N, C-alpha and C positions, 0 to 999 in steps of 0.2 A: 576666348568662346566665342562657338556659336550660338547663333541666335536661334530659339525655338519658339515658332508662332504657336503651335496649339499650348504651349504651356503660359505661354503669358497669358495668352485668350482667356486660359483656365483660371489664369490670378484672379486678373482681371474682371472676371465674372462675378469671382466669390468673393471679391471686393465692394463691385457693386451691390451684390446681394446685402451683405453686411451694413452698409450703409442706410438702409430701411431698419436696423434694428431700435425700437423706442430707445431702450437705456444707452445708446449711442447717441441721442439728440436729445439732451439735455438744456443747452444753449450756453455753452461757454461756461465764462466766469456765473453767470447767473444759475445756471445747474448744478454745477461740483459741491453747493454746500450739501445738496440732497442725497448724496451718489452713497453707496452701500459699498464694505469692500470687495463684494461680488462683480460689483457695474465697475467698479476702477477696475479689476481685474480681466474684464469684456473690453476697454477701452484700452487697454495696453494690451491686449491679446491682437486688435482691431490696427494697431500702430507697429507691433511686427509683422503680421501681415504685408501690411500696404509698404514694410521696411525692404520686402521681398522685389518689390517693382521697382527697376531699376529707372529713378527719376531725376538723375544726375543729368545734365543737360552737354554735361564735358564728354562723358563714356558712352559709346557705341558698342563698342565687343564686347556684350553681356546677353548671355540667354534669353535674360528676363527686359529687356531694354524695352520702356514704352516709348523712347525717342524712334527707334527702329518699327514700333508698333505704326506709331503716328507717319512718318515720313514716308515708309515706304507700303502700306497694309492699308491706308485710310480707306481709299475708294472698295479695294475688296471685303473692309472688316467695320466697315461704316455703322452699323446698327449698334454692335457691341461696343465699339471705341464710344458712340456717342452716348450711349447708357448712361457709360464709369464718367463723361465728361458731367452733365444735367447731375449727375448725384453728387457729384468733388464739388461742383460750384453749389448748389444748396446746402450740403452738410457745412461748404465755408461759411455762407451767409448764414446760414444758423449759430455755427458751434466756435466758427474763431473765435479767441481770445490775445488778449496782452495782458491779462491779469500776469503779475511776476510773485503769483503764491506756486508753492513747493510739493502741495499737495499733488498725489497722484494721480485724479482725474485733470487735473489744470495740468499739469505736464504733460498728459497724454494728448490733449486738446493742442495745446501748441507743436506738438511734436506732430503730430495728424494734419493740421494747417498747413506746416511749414512742408511736406511731401507734399499735398495735393498745389501748392504754389507754386513749386517746381516744376511740376504736371504740365500745369496749366502755362507758366512760361514755354514748356516745350511745343506746347499746341501753334507760335509765331510761326515755325518752322512749315506749318502746314497750312494755306488760306482757307481750306475748306473748314478743316474743322477750329480753326478761330473763329472762322463766322457760327459758327454753330454755337462755339462756345460763348459769343457776346450772346447771339441770341437765346441763350438759355441763360445765361446773367438778366438780364431785362425780363425776361419772362418769371422769375422765381422772386425777382425782386417786385413786379407789379401784382404777383399773388399775396407776398409776405406784407407789403404794406396794406390792400386791401381785409385780409382778416385781421390784421393788428388794428386798421381804422376801424372793424365793425366790430370788435370786442370791446376798443373804448367808449367807442360814441354807444353802443346798444344793450352793454353788457355791466355788473360791479365787478370791478377790477383795482389793485393796487396801486396808485397813480403812478409811482416810478417804473413799472414793469413794464407798459405801451412806451417809456420815455428810455429805459434803458437801452430795449431789444431795438428799436424802431434808432438810435445813434448805433448799437454794435452792427447790426445789418447794411446801413447804411455807410460806416466807416468802411468794412468789409465789401461791398458793392464798389466804393471808390479805387479799393484798393486793387483789385481785380481788372476795373475799368485800364488801370494806368499800363497795368501788365500785359492789356489785348490790344489796347491801339498803339501799335507798335509801327506800323504803317500807314503808308496812304489808302492803300486798298480798306485795311481793316477800319480806318476814320469814318472814311466816305460810305461801307457798307451800316456804319454803326449809325452814322447822319441820315443817311439818305434812304436806304432799305428798309432800316430798326425804326425812322426818324425817331432816333437816340433823344434827343436833345429837347425835341416838343416833351416826349414823355419825362425828362428828368422838371420839368417847369410843371407839369399835370399832376406830379405827386408831391411836387411843394403843394397843391391845392387838397390832399387826398380829398377822392372823387368818394362819391356815396358809393358804397358798395352793393349788389344785391343781398336781398335776404338770407339769410344762412340759419343754418338748423344748429345751434351752437349751446353746449350747457350755459345755463347762468353766472358761473363764477367762472374766471381765468387766475393762474399762478404763473411765473415764468415756465415752469416744465411744461404744464397745458397749451400756451401758445404754438410751441414746438413740434410737439405731439398731435394737435388738431391741426396744425398746419402739414404737417406729413401725411395725414389720413387723407384731408381735404386732396389734396395733391395728387394722390396714387389713386384719386377715384376721378378725375379730369377726364372727359372724353376727348378734347383739345386742350393743350399745354397751354398754350397761348392766350386761353381768352380773357383773361383782365388787362391783358398785356393789351389788348384790342381794345379792350373800353377804354383803355387810359391814353391811346394815340388818336381814338377818333372823334 
């Protein structure tokens, strides 16, 4: 089957746009308890949509091959691919779960996370795409940690919420980092250009973030929703990351 560039880009654009939907970002295991049947149906629809994008690394002869898109068209379609990479990495950090519940939302979360993980593995075949994914991963983590730290220090919240969220996010970060650091060039980019090891050491200190205008109380849904709103308003995506390595 012949690869269809325009159709693949259209599908990628729709998926990227859908990943900003609030009801599709409830925080994995912590968020599934508050899902309505309508929300569960939307998650399932997103999973079905992503399934149309061929993210199986062993296949190339596909009209909707993400592998061909990354390997052969990254230079000319960089903006579209980068936008998807950034949103997929962020969604993975916010929503990945290993919870073994068989309820529909949890099953959808796990299925979507698996597909995104496969897509990210394909990025190793294009060094520029892989470097952008590493940059997105560190920037998103820096922003998330800053938000969680601010909420924990300045506002009333249930004690277990930031702890559970931090663990989920850091576990997801570690998992994606292992996938991305697949060759010496990627390791050098992370260690030298991104100052990645210094960044991880600074995370342990949980730097004091700037004052943020946020509501007085947060639960597990609100953290994800607030971060998405805050992230989408950034003029520069790496503002928190630069704070952490400076």
